[in-house]
N, C-alpha and C positions, 0 to 999 in steps of 0.2 A: 365782751366786744361791743363796740358801738355800731348800731345799724344806721341811724340818721339823727340829724340835728336840725331843728327848725328854730329860726331866729326872726324876730319882728321888732322893728323900732329900736334898733341898737346901732350905734355908730352910723355907718353908711347903709344898713339894712332898713329901709322904710317899710316896704310891704314884706310880708312873710316869705322867706326863702328856705330851701331845704338842701342841705348837703347830706348825700347818701352813700354809704358803704355797701348798699345791696347790689349784689351781682346780677348781671343779666343772664340770659340763657346761654350765652357764649361759652363753649367748653375749652376755649384757648388757654393753655398754660394753667388748666384747672388745678392741679396738684399744688402748684407753688403759690397761687394767687388766692384761692377760695377755701374758706372753712365752712363746713355745714354744721349748723346748729338746728337740730331737728330738720324741718323742711326749709329752713331759711339759709340762703347762701350768702356769705358775707365776705367782702374783700378785705385783704390784709393791707392794701396800699391805696392811698388817694393822692392824686397830683392836681394841683390848682395853678392855672395860667391866668394871666390877665394884665392889662396895661397898668402903668403906675397910677396909683390912687384909685384903682378900680374896686378894691375891697378884699384883695388876697389876705393881706396882714389883718384886716378887720375880722376875717373868718377865724384865723388863729386867736385874735383877741377875744372873740366871743367864747371859744373853747376855754380859754384861760380865765376869763371873767367868771364863768360858771364854776370852774374848778375851785378858784379862790373863794367865791362867795359861799360855796357849799361847806367849806371847812373853816373859814375865818370867824373868830369870835370877837366880841367887843363887850366892854363894860359900860359904854356910853350909848344910850338909846338915841342921842341926837347925832351920833357920828354918821356922815354921809356914806352911803354904800358904794358909790363910785360908778354906777351905771350911767351911760351917756346915750340919750335918745337920739333919733335922727334930728339934726339941727337946721336942715334947709327947708323946714316947713313949720309954720307957726302953730299948727294943730298938733303935730306929733311931739313937739317939745314938752307939751304938758300931758302926754299920754304915757302909760307904763311901757317898759320893754318887756318882751315875752320870749320865752325859751322853752323848748320841748325836745328832751333827749330820750331817745329810745335805745336801749342797751341790754345786753344779756348778762346775767350773773348766774353762775352755775347752771348754764343752759336754760335758764328761765327769763322770758322776756319781761323787761320793766320799762315803764314809761315815767319820766319825771317832768312835771310842768311847773313853770314859774312865771308870775307876773310881778313885776317890781319897779318901783320908782326909786329915785335917789335917797328917799328918806325912809321907805318902808316896803315891806312885802305885802302885796295885796292878795295874793293867792299862791298857794303851793300845794302840790299833790304828787304822791308816789303811788302808782299802781303796778300790779304784776299779773302774769298769766298762769295761775296754777293749772289751768285746763284751757279750753278754747276761749272762754269769756274772761274778760279782765276782773280783778278784784282789788278794792283799795287796800293800800297799806296804811296811809294817812292822808287826810286833807287838812290844810291849815288855811284859815281866812283871818283877815284883820278886821276886828270890830272895835271901833272907838279906840284905836291904838293898841289894843290888847289882841294877843294871838288866841284864836279859837281852834283848837286841835281836835279833830275826830278820827278815831282810829277805826280800820276796817274790821268786819265781823270775825275774820280769821286771825287777827292779831291779838294776842293775849297781853293786856295791859291793865294793871289794878289802878284804882282811883288815886292812890298816892304817887305812883309812877307818873300818871297822867298829869297831876297837878305840878309835880316837880319839873317836868319838861316844859310845861306851859309857863311857869314863872321864869325860868331860864331863857325862854324864846322871845327875845326883845324884837321890836317891830323891824329893826334894820338887820336882822340876823336869820340865817336859814334854820330850818328845823334840825338839820344835821349838826350844825354848830352847836345848837342848844343840847341836842342829845349827847354830844361829846363832853358836855360839862357836868353830866350826872352819872352817878354809878349805877347804871342800868344796863341789862343785856336782854334786848328783845331780839329774838332770832331773825325775823323777817327784815329788820332794820339793820341789825349788826352785819349781815352779809353784804348789804348795799354800801354801808359806810366803809367797810373794809375795801371794798371794790373802788370807791372814790379815792381812798388814801393810797392804794397800791397799784391800781390798774388804770388810773386816769392820771397821766403825768403832766406837768407843766411844760410849756413850749420851750424850744430852743430857739434863740433869736441870734442874728448877726453880732449883736452887742454883748451877748452872754459869754463870759469866760468860764468854762467848765474845767479848766485845768486843775484848780484847787479841789474841786469835788472828786475828780478822777484820781488825783494823787492821794487824797485821803482814803479812798476805798482800796487803792493798790497797796497802802500800808497795812491794811487790815485783812486783805483777801489775796492770797497767792494765785488762786485760779483766775480772779479778775485781772491781775496784773498780767498773767500769761496770755490772757485773751487780748488785752490792749496791745501787747508787743507783737503778737501774731498778726493782729489786724493791720498794724502799721507796717509790718514786713510784707504782707501780702499786697498792701496798697503801693508797693514799690519804694517805700522809704528804706533807707540803709540802717535804720535803728535796730540794734540787737539786744539792747537791755535798757532799763530805766531804773536808776537808783534813787529812792525817795526817802527822805527823813524828816522828822519834825525838829525844828530849831526854835530857840527862843530869841525874840527880838525885843530889846528894851524900848519902851515908849517914853519919849520925852515928856517932861512934866507939862509942858504947854499943850500937849495933845491928848492928855488923859481925858479932859472934859469932852473932846470930840468923840472918843471911842465909847464913853459910857452913855452917850446920847444916841448911839447907833442902834439899829434894829436888831438887838441880840438879847438873850435871855438875861434875867436878873442875876442868876448865878454867874454868868460870864462877866457881867458888869461888876459884880463884887470882887471877882477874881483879879480883874484888871486894876481895879482901885488898890487892891491889897498887895499884888505882886509887881505891878507896874511893868508887865511885859505881856506879849502875846505869842502864841505858838503858831508858826506858819510852816507850810511844807516847802521843801527845797528838793529839786530834782536835777539829776545829772543824766544826760542821755549818751549812751554808747553807740557810736556810729562806726560801721564797717566800711572801709574804703579800699579801693584796688589801685596800686601804682601802675606806671606804664609797663612794667615787667610782669604784671599779673600777680603780684605779691599782695596779700591781704594784710591789712593793718586796722587796729581799733583805736578810736580817739574819743575822749569825752567832752562834751559840751554842756554848759549849764542851760536851764530851761529858757533863760532870757536871750540865748543865742539861736533858738529854734525858729523856724519860719512860722509865719501866721497860719499857713495851711497845714503844717504839722500839728500845731496846738489845736486847731479847729477840727480836724479829723480825729484827733485823740479824744477831744471832748464828745463829739458825735458818737464815736464808737462806744464810749463809756456809757452814754445815755441809752443807746440802743441795747447794749448788753443788759442794762437794768430792765428795759422794756421786754426783751426776750425772756429773761428769767422769771419775770413777774407776770408775763402774758398781758402786757400793758398797752394802752394807746399813748402814742407820743407824737405831738405836732412839731414840725421844724419849718421855720420861716426863712426864706431865702437861703436854702441849702447851698446854693452856688457861691455863697460869700467865702472868699479865699480858696476855693476848691477848683481844680481842674475838671472839666466836663467828665473825663474818664473816671475820675474819683466818685463823681456823683453817681454815675452808673454803677460802680463798684459797690458803693453803700447800699443802693437799692437792691442789686443782684444778691449781695451777701445776706441782706435782711430777708428777702424772700426765701432764700435757701434755709435759713436758720429758724425762721419764725413758725410757730405752731399755731398760736392764737393771738399774738401780739399784732398791733396795727401801727402804722405811721401815716400821717398826713403831711404832704410836702407842699409848700407854696414856693413857686420858682419862676424865673424868667428863662431858664435853660431850656429852650425848645428842641434841643437835640434828642431829648427822650422820646419825641414824637416819632423819630425815625428808628427807635430801638424796637423793632417789631418782635424781637425775641425776649423782650423784657417788660413791655407795657401793653396792657389790654386797653381797648377803647373805653370801657366803663371805669377804669382808673382815673381817667382824665375828666376834669371839670374846668369851666371857665368862669371868671368873674368879669362882669361887663358894667361899665359905668353908664348910666342912663342920663338923658338930658337934664333931669331934675336933681342930679348928683347922687342918686341912689344906686345901689348895687343889686344885680340880678346874678343868679348862679344857675348854670345848666351843665349838662354832661355831653361829652363827645358822642356817647352812645346814643343821644337823642336825635342826632343827624342821620338822615337816610342816605344810603349809598356810601357810607364811610369806607367800607371795605374795598370799593372800587377805586379809591383815590390812591395814586402811585406814590405820593409823598405827602404825609399829613403835615410835616414840618413846613414844606413849602405852602400848602393850602392855609395853614395858620398864619404864615407871614404875609400872605396875600389877602388875609382878612376874611377867608371863607367861613371862619367860625366866629367872628367878631373878636371882642376882648383884646384888640390891639390898638395902639395909639392912632388917633386921627390927625396925622401931621400934614 
């Protein structure tokens, strides 16, 4: 589980900001919201509010950047990393971006630190807490464009393994990406890299279409399909079944070159060149309707005839199911896109009921959640505020004194009592 994330000099984050999942001493809805890891109480839900261009999506972008950087490999040492420093200051443009992620793997606290420019990693460190005091797993520095890696005293690595990782660790690549390229199993590192792969998911955005992903999983996993259908049914959709199949679609000759330049595996490209067709999923949704005499009837409609909200909630439910099964962290940007407010509340309520150790982070403009006293705790809520210099600050609703005496948090937010609203 993630405890906190510190960001500095990345996108709109100029000075260091901290987003925290650490629970306060509030015991409200303790069973559904809080997971205890040792003596640390961690929240399963984070909700971020803020005016447009205040940095809500940039917080999601920061989580996504770190996720991708940790795993992505490259064979070109001159390839740009893709990190973007704060642009509204001549000084910060030429300074590194910094990240510090505190998380728990198998109930053990870990801290990952990264300092990086668009061309190279300047500093990278992973430490953990086998006891009260921290111990290093590895420290990686950049010396004359070469990676200098030092392993902690409790990490067993022979010289051959050390050299192999160092050779693979290009200046524009993370230690973990390099480690992934060698046939080595180092226990203290293996558990962390598996956490990154399976427990730290990429963000869902309004522009993402997860329909194909969900359909593909429904084809392979009946329990997953049953979960999706039940989720849609409980969300007041009249869908009773979804039939999915793989079909072959011929690719016109003039489009072959387009497909083989896409971001797909070499094996897939060779298959397309050889067979000149692609396999795609096709789904038919069975709807139950009731006529004016109370008689029920079933009708089938293709996926293309489903509403945007139906497909959106289907995609979100599929991603959340993955997060629940894998006990993962899942960020969702603009969850209100194509969804009725009651559906947003349903998604959160259902997640909190089913989650054991999984977490979701939601960026939203839907302030109705602030009135849902039986759903949201004060420490769930954070705000991003745009400062005069264009930078973003982050703070928690729990930081405000006397919040519990406010009759309507929603009205207080709309009146600007917590900041993070447009100055119109």
